[in-house]
C-alpha positions as CSV (number, residue, x, y, z in Angstrom):
1,M,-14.2,0.9,2.5
2,A,-16.1,3.6,0.7
3,S,-12.9,5.6,0.3
4,M,-11.6,2.9,-2.1
5,A,-14.3,3.9,-4.7
6,S,-12.7,7.3,-5.4
7,Q,-12.5,8.0,-9.1
8,N,-9.6,10.4,-8.8
9,T,-7.0,7.7,-7.8
10,V,-3.6,7.2,-9.5
11,P,-1.3,4.2,-9.2
12,S,1.0,6.0,-6.8
13,D,-1.9,6.1,-4.3
14,L,-1.1,2.5,-3.6
15,Y,2.6,3.1,-2.9
16,K,2.0,3.3,0.9
17,C,0.0,0.1,0.8
18,V,2.7,-1.7,-1.2
19,Y,5.5,-0.4,1.1
20,S,3.6,-1.4,4.2
21,F,2.9,-4.8,2.8
22,L,6.6,-5.3,2.1
23,V,7.6,-4.2,5.6
24,D,4.9,-6.2,7.3
25,N,5.9,-9.4,5.5
26,K,9.6,-9.0,6.1
27,F,10.7,-8.2,2.5
28,T,13.2,-5.8,4.0
29,K,15.5,-5.4,1.0
30,A,12.6,-5.0,-1.4
31,A,11.0,-2.4,1.0
32,Q,14.3,-0.5,1.1
33,Q,14.6,-0.4,-2.7
34,F,10.9,0.6,-3.0
35,L,11.4,3.4,-0.5
36,K,14.5,4.6,-2.3
37,Q,12.6,4.7,-5.6
38,T,9.3,6.2,-4.4
39,K,10.2,8.2,-1.3
40,V,7.0,6.9,0.3
41,T,6.2,7.1,4.0
42,Q,4.8,4.4,6.2
43,Q,1.1,3.9,6.0
44,D,-1.2,5.2,8.7
45,E,-2.6,2.3,10.8
46,N,-6.2,3.5,10.0
47,E,-5.7,3.1,6.2
48,E,-6.7,0.0,4.3
49,S,-4.0,-2.6,3.9
50,L,-3.1,-4.0,0.5
51,V,-4.5,-7.4,1.7
52,N,-7.8,-5.8,2.7
53,I,-8.0,-4.1,-0.7
54,Y,-7.3,-7.4,-2.5
55,N,-9.8,-9.3,-0.4
56,F,-12.5,-6.6,-1.1
57,W,-12.1,-6.8,-4.8
58,V,-11.2,-10.4,-5.4
59,K,-13.3,-12.3,-3.0
């Protein structure tokens, strides 16, 4: 999880995580709209999930 500590991040770095979260949790319409607005691609399976990021920082 060391990659999460990068100081050069911008909010759009989370777009793949958000999109994957929406798809994985069956929020199909929201995912389609998010994709339309952001033009993001599906997250690589090796990248941290939004839930893992949340768990790391909140718990």
